[in-house]
C-alpha positions as CSV (number, residue, x, y, z in Angstrom):
1,M,28.8,-15.5,11.5
2,T,29.3,-17.7,14.6
3,N,33.0,-18.0,13.9
4,D,33.2,-14.2,13.7
5,L,31.5,-13.9,17.1
6,I,33.8,-16.4,18.7
7,A,36.9,-14.6,17.3
8,G,35.6,-11.3,18.6
9,A,34.9,-12.7,22.0
10,T,38.3,-14.4,22.2
11,A,40.1,-11.1,21.5
12,R,38.1,-9.3,24.2
13,L,38.6,-12.2,26.7
14,L,42.4,-12.0,26.3
15,W,42.3,-8.4,27.6
16,V,39.8,-9.2,30.4
17,R,41.7,-12.2,31.6
18,S,44.9,-10.2,31.7
19,R,43.2,-7.8,34.2
20,M,41.8,-10.6,36.5
21,P,44.9,-12.0,38.3
22,L,42.8,-13.2,41.3
23,L,40.8,-15.6,39.2
24,A,43.9,-16.7,37.3
25,E,45.5,-17.8,40.6
26,V,42.3,-19.7,41.7
27,R,42.0,-21.3,38.3
28,E,45.5,-22.7,38.5
29,R,44.6,-24.3,41.9
30,F,41.3,-25.6,40.7
31,E,42.9,-27.3,37.7
32,Q,44.9,-29.4,40.3
33,T,42.3,-30.0,43.0
34,K,39.1,-30.3,40.8
35,P,36.7,-29.3,43.6
36,F,33.7,-29.4,41.3
37,A,34.3,-32.8,39.7
38,G,30.9,-34.6,39.4
39,H,28.9,-31.4,40.0
40,R,26.7,-29.6,37.5
41,I,26.5,-25.8,38.2
42,G,23.4,-24.1,36.9
43,M,23.9,-20.4,36.4
44,A,21.8,-17.3,35.6
45,M,23.9,-14.2,35.5
46,H,24.8,-11.4,33.0
47,L,26.7,-13.1,30.2
48,E,29.6,-10.8,29.4
49,P,33.4,-11.3,29.3
50,K,34.1,-11.0,33.0
51,T,31.4,-13.7,33.7
52,A,33.0,-15.9,31.0
53,V,36.3,-15.8,32.9
54,L,34.5,-17.0,36.0
55,L,32.8,-19.8,34.1
56,E,36.2,-20.9,32.6
57,T,37.5,-21.0,36.2
58,L,34.7,-23.2,37.4
59,K,35.0,-25.5,34.4
60,A,38.8,-25.8,35.1
61,G,37.7,-27.1,38.5
62,G,35.8,-29.9,37.0
63,A,32.3,-28.4,36.8
64,E,29.8,-29.0,34.1
65,I,28.3,-25.7,33.2
66,V,24.7,-25.0,32.2
67,A,23.9,-21.3,32.1
68,T,21.7,-18.5,30.9
69,G,22.1,-14.7,31.0
70,N,19.9,-12.1,32.5
71,L,17.2,-10.3,30.4
72,G,18.6,-7.6,28.2
73,S,22.3,-7.9,29.1
74,T,23.4,-11.1,27.3
75,Q,26.3,-10.5,24.8
76,D,25.9,-12.8,21.8
77,D,29.6,-13.2,21.1
78,V,30.3,-14.3,24.7
79,V,27.5,-16.9,24.3
80,A,29.1,-18.2,21.1
81,Y,32.5,-18.4,22.7
82,L,31.3,-20.3,25.8
83,R,29.4,-22.8,23.7
84,S,32.6,-23.4,21.7
85,Q,34.3,-24.3,25.1
86,G,31.8,-27.1,25.7
87,M,29.4,-25.3,28.0
88,T,25.6,-25.5,27.6
89,I,24.5,-21.8,27.2
90,F,21.0,-20.5,26.6
91,G,20.1,-16.9,25.6
92,A,20.6,-14.0,23.3
93,R,20.7,-10.2,23.5
94,D,17.3,-9.7,22.0
95,D,15.4,-12.4,24.0
96,S,11.9,-11.6,25.0
97,E,10.7,-12.0,28.6
98,C,9.0,-15.3,27.6
99,E,12.2,-16.6,26.0
100,Y,14.2,-15.6,29.1
101,E,11.8,-17.5,31.3
102,A,12.2,-20.5,29.0
103,H,15.9,-20.3,29.4
104,I,15.6,-20.3,33.2
105,R,13.4,-23.4,32.9
106,N,16.0,-25.1,30.7
107,V,18.7,-24.5,33.2
108,V,16.6,-25.9,36.0
109,E,15.5,-28.9,34.0
110,S,19.1,-29.8,33.3
111,K,19.2,-30.9,37.0
112,P,22.1,-28.9,38.4
113,D,23.1,-29.6,42.0
114,I,24.9,-26.3,42.6
115,I,23.2,-22.9,41.8
116,L,24.9,-19.7,40.8
117,D,22.1,-17.1,40.8
118,N,21.6,-13.4,40.2
119,G,18.3,-12.1,41.4
120,A,17.1,-15.5,42.8
121,G,15.5,-16.4,39.4
122,L,16.8,-20.0,39.4
123,V,15.9,-20.6,43.1
124,A,12.4,-19.2,42.6
125,R,11.9,-21.6,39.7
126,L,13.3,-24.5,41.7
127,V,10.9,-23.7,44.5
128,E,7.9,-23.3,42.1
129,L,8.6,-26.8,40.7
130,G,9.3,-28.3,44.1
131,D,12.6,-29.5,42.8
132,T,15.1,-28.6,45.5
133,E,16.0,-31.9,47.1
134,R,19.1,-32.6,45.0
135,I,20.6,-29.0,45.5
136,V,23.8,-29.1,47.5
137,G,23.8,-25.3,47.8
138,G,24.6,-22.2,45.8
139,T,25.5,-18.5,45.7
140,E,23.4,-15.4,45.0
141,E,25.2,-12.3,43.5
142,T,22.9,-9.5,44.3
143,T,21.2,-7.5,47.1
144,S,17.9,-7.6,45.1
145,G,18.1,-11.4,45.1
146,S,18.9,-11.6,48.8
147,Y,15.6,-9.8,49.5
148,R,13.7,-12.5,47.6
149,L,15.7,-15.3,49.4
150,R,15.0,-13.8,52.8
151,E,11.4,-12.9,52.3
152,E,9.2,-14.7,49.7
153,L,11.4,-17.8,49.3
154,A,12.8,-18.1,52.9
155,R,10.6,-20.9,54.2
156,H,11.2,-23.1,51.1
157,I,15.0,-23.1,51.1
158,R,16.6,-26.1,52.8
159,F,20.2,-25.7,51.4
160,P,22.8,-23.0,52.0
161,I,23.0,-20.0,49.7
162,I,26.0,-17.7,50.2
163,V,25.0,-14.1,49.3
164,I,28.0,-12.4,47.7
165,D,26.7,-8.9,48.3
166,D,26.5,-9.7,52.1
167,N,30.1,-8.9,52.8
168,P,32.2,-5.7,53.4
169,L,34.5,-6.3,50.4
170,T,31.7,-6.4,47.8
171,V,29.7,-3.4,49.2
172,I,32.8,-1.2,49.2
173,N,34.6,-2.4,46.1
174,E,31.9,-3.6,43.8
175,N,28.8,-1.8,44.8
176,K,30.0,1.6,45.9
177,H,33.0,2.2,43.7
178,A,32.5,-0.1,40.7
179,A,28.8,0.3,40.3
180,G,29.0,4.0,41.1
181,Q,31.6,4.5,38.4
182,S,29.9,2.2,35.8
183,V,26.4,3.7,36.2
184,V,27.7,7.2,35.8
185,E,30.0,6.3,32.9
186,S,27.1,4.4,31.1
187,F,24.7,7.3,31.6
188,M,27.3,9.7,30.1
189,R,28.0,7.3,27.1
190,V,24.3,6.6,26.4
191,T,23.1,10.2,26.6
192,N,26.3,12.2,25.7
193,V,25.2,14.9,28.1
194,M,27.2,16.9,30.7
195,V,27.1,15.9,34.3
196,S,28.6,19.1,35.7
197,G,25.9,21.5,36.9
198,R,23.0,19.0,36.2
199,R,20.5,18.1,38.9
200,F,20.4,14.4,39.8
201,V,18.1,12.6,42.2
202,V,19.4,9.2,43.5
203,A,16.6,7.0,44.9
204,G,18.2,4.7,47.5
205,Y,21.3,5.3,49.7
206,G,22.5,1.7,50.0
207,W,26.0,1.0,48.8
208,C,25.1,1.3,45.1
209,G,23.2,4.6,45.6
210,R,26.1,5.9,47.7
211,G,28.5,5.2,44.9
212,V,26.3,6.7,42.2
213,A,25.9,9.9,44.3
214,H,29.6,10.0,45.0
215,Y,30.7,9.8,41.4
216,L,28.0,12.2,40.2
217,R,29.2,14.8,42.7
218,A,32.8,14.2,41.9
219,L,32.0,15.2,38.3
220,G,30.3,18.4,39.3
221,G,26.7,17.1,39.5
222,K,24.2,18.6,41.9
223,V,22.8,15.6,43.9
224,A,19.8,14.9,46.0
225,V,18.9,11.6,47.7
226,V,15.6,9.9,48.4
227,E,15.8,7.3,51.2
228,V,13.0,5.8,53.3
229,D,15.3,4.4,55.9
230,E,15.8,7.1,58.5
231,I,19.3,6.1,59.4
232,K,20.5,6.0,55.8
233,A,18.7,9.3,55.1
234,L,20.6,10.9,58.0
235,E,23.9,9.5,56.6
236,A,23.1,11.0,53.2
237,A,22.4,14.4,54.9
238,L,25.7,14.2,56.9
239,D,27.5,13.3,53.7
240,G,26.3,16.7,52.4
241,Y,23.4,15.7,50.1
242,R,20.0,17.3,49.9
243,V,17.5,14.7,51.3
244,A,13.8,14.8,50.6
245,N,11.0,12.6,49.3
246,V,10.7,11.9,45.6
247,F,7.6,14.2,45.1
248,D,9.3,17.2,46.7
249,L,12.2,16.6,44.2
250,A,10.0,15.8,41.2
251,G,10.1,19.4,39.9
252,W,13.8,19.9,40.8
253,G,15.5,16.9,39.4
254,E,16.7,16.6,35.8
255,V,17.8,13.0,36.1
256,F,16.3,10.4,38.4
257,I,18.3,7.3,39.1
258,T,16.8,4.3,41.0
259,A,19.1,2.1,43.1
260,T,16.9,0.5,45.8
261,G,16.4,-3.1,44.9
262,H,12.6,-2.7,45.5
263,P,9.7,-2.5,43.0
264,Q,7.7,0.6,41.9
265,V,9.9,3.4,43.2
266,L,8.8,5.7,40.4
267,T,5.1,5.2,39.7
268,T,2.1,6.8,38.1
269,D,1.7,9.5,40.8
270,F,5.3,10.5,40.2
271,F,4.9,10.6,36.4
272,E,2.1,13.0,36.8
273,V,4.3,15.6,38.5
274,V,7.8,15.0,37.3
275,A,9.4,17.9,35.5
276,D,9.2,18.2,31.8
277,G,12.2,16.7,30.1
278,A,13.4,14.6,33.0
279,M,15.5,11.5,32.3
280,L,14.6,8.2,34.1
281,V,17.4,5.7,34.8
282,N,17.6,2.5,36.7
283,C,20.7,0.7,38.1
284,G,18.9,-1.9,40.3
285,H,19.0,-5.6,39.2
286,F,15.3,-5.8,38.3
287,D,13.5,-3.6,35.8
288,W,10.7,-3.0,38.3
289,E,12.0,0.1,40.1
290,I,10.7,2.4,37.3
291,D,7.1,1.3,36.6
292,V,7.6,1.2,32.9
293,L,4.2,-0.4,32.2
294,A,2.4,2.4,34.1
295,L,4.6,5.0,32.3
296,R,3.5,3.6,28.9
297,D,-0.1,3.5,30.1
298,V,-0.2,7.2,30.8
299,A,1.9,8.2,27.7
300,T,0.3,10.0,24.9
301,S,3.0,8.7,22.5
302,T,6.5,7.3,22.5
303,T,9.5,7.7,20.2
304,V,12.5,5.4,20.2
305,I,15.5,7.6,19.7
306,D,17.9,4.6,19.6
307,G,18.1,1.3,21.3
308,A,18.8,2.8,24.7
309,I,16.9,6.1,24.6
310,E,13.1,6.5,24.4
311,R,11.1,9.8,24.5
312,V,7.8,9.3,26.3
313,D,5.3,12.1,25.8
314,L,2.9,12.7,28.7
315,P,-0.3,14.7,29.2
316,G,0.0,18.4,29.6
317,N,2.6,18.8,26.8
318,R,5.3,17.2,28.9
319,H,7.7,14.4,28.2
320,V,10.4,12.2,30.0
321,T,13.3,10.3,28.6
322,L,13.5,6.6,29.5
323,L,17.0,5.0,29.3
324,A,17.6,1.3,28.6
325,D,13.9,0.5,28.9
326,G,14.2,0.7,32.7
327,R,16.8,-2.0,32.9
328,M,20.2,-1.8,34.4
329,I,21.9,1.1,32.6
330,N,25.4,-0.2,33.1
331,L,24.5,-3.6,31.6
332,A,21.5,-3.0,29.3
333,G,22.5,0.3,27.8
334,R,24.4,0.9,24.6
335,E,27.8,-0.9,24.4
336,A,27.3,-1.9,28.1
337,R,30.5,-2.9,29.9
338,G,29.2,-3.4,33.5
339,N,31.4,-2.9,36.5
340,S,35.1,-2.5,36.1
341,I,37.2,-5.6,35.4
342,E,39.3,-5.3,38.6
343,S,36.2,-5.0,40.8
344,M,34.7,-8.1,39.3
345,D,37.9,-10.0,39.7
346,L,37.5,-9.6,43.4
347,G,33.7,-10.2,43.3
348,F,34.1,-13.4,41.2
349,L,37.0,-14.5,43.4
350,L,34.4,-14.5,46.2
351,Q,32.0,-16.4,44.0
352,A,34.6,-19.1,43.1
353,L,35.8,-19.6,46.7
354,S,32.2,-19.6,48.0
355,L,31.2,-22.2,45.4
356,E,34.2,-24.3,46.3
357,R,33.0,-24.2,50.0
358,I,29.6,-25.3,48.8
359,A,31.0,-28.2,46.7
360,T,33.4,-29.4,49.4
361,A,31.9,-28.5,52.7
362,A,28.2,-27.7,52.4
363,G,27.5,-29.6,55.6
364,T,29.4,-27.0,57.6
365,L,27.0,-24.3,56.5
366,E,23.5,-23.5,57.7
367,P,20.5,-23.8,55.3
368,G,19.2,-20.5,53.8
369,A,20.7,-17.2,52.7
370,Q,23.9,-16.2,54.6
371,P,26.9,-14.0,54.2
372,V,30.2,-15.0,52.7
373,P,32.2,-16.8,55.4
374,D,34.7,-14.6,57.2
375,S,37.6,-16.8,56.3
376,I,36.8,-16.4,52.6
377,N,36.5,-12.6,52.9
378,R,39.9,-12.4,54.6
379,E,41.6,-14.6,52.0
380,A,40.1,-12.5,49.2
381,A,41.2,-9.3,50.9
382,R,44.8,-10.5,51.3
383,R,44.9,-11.6,47.7
384,M,43.6,-8.3,46.3
385,L,46.0,-6.3,48.5
386,A,48.8,-8.3,47.1
387,T,47.8,-7.7,43.5
388,M,47.2,-3.9,44.1
389,K,50.7,-3.5,45.6
390,A,49.1,-1.1,48.0
391,D,52.3,-0.8,50.1
392,R,54.1,1.0,47.3
């Protein structure tokens, strides 16, 4: 069985690598310079083929890799493949939350000195254990993780963490266009329903929310936006969307998509008034934007339609449909593929170059969460323009 998994992942990775020329160039350089020689990189990130290409690139640069996936998005064939390449990998698709926490602990207990985080889970555990002294630095992939780093964890961090989402390349390329496309595509694949003419409510008008709203409208969806930040709300209105609070839209929307990075966006009060038959979808990193526990508490019954669709019956002879258990629809849904390969080639180029900076010149960086250095952004932009052949 393991050999079959490895063979399947190898075939998929051949295709993915062929679409990631930016990482291929960096890997070739890393094989010569070995910037990570003597370093152990501890990672917690979605384990899927594109991430595997990033890990191969870091290993080519001399890194020892100890990694785990994020809850609900791990792909078992990718885990088997990475283990066959000599990496220490924890996790499986069907892990429980307790098992996921154990994997995070295992990564931390392996004593990495460089961290590659997604949602600040590794950093939070390091802080909890008081085990941060050996950390040279690290990177954080997400906006959700950056909130944790800058708020609850800020006073505990004495090493530099480069936040990949804190740069104009990622927000435009990966968040707006790639996440927007992949969330809408995943919604369509999981539900097999029509977007055209359907009423969508997007909660959050950050870059991911902008992208989701853009792609829904491009396919003929009717889109309204919920946004608590007045400036972003004004931007949404000027972009032509209906803008209101979630309770004013509770009876109008047919599909509610959360994209805020913050907890408890859709709560018990909302479940009491939401329209019968509404679908609830999350695309934020954490599964806390839809209060799934509260939803189950008020439910009169639940019916699992398949692994990614659940009917939740509510008082008053109403029901809602919960997709992917409230986790990221584009990575936890059925046959999840995540963001497009090309977008992650750029995003993971930023990861690779930022980690190289941490490994070779951490002393030039300030401690704490910070944006990708401008020199790295500009190098990445030049490389991507060259591969796109945008002048033709």
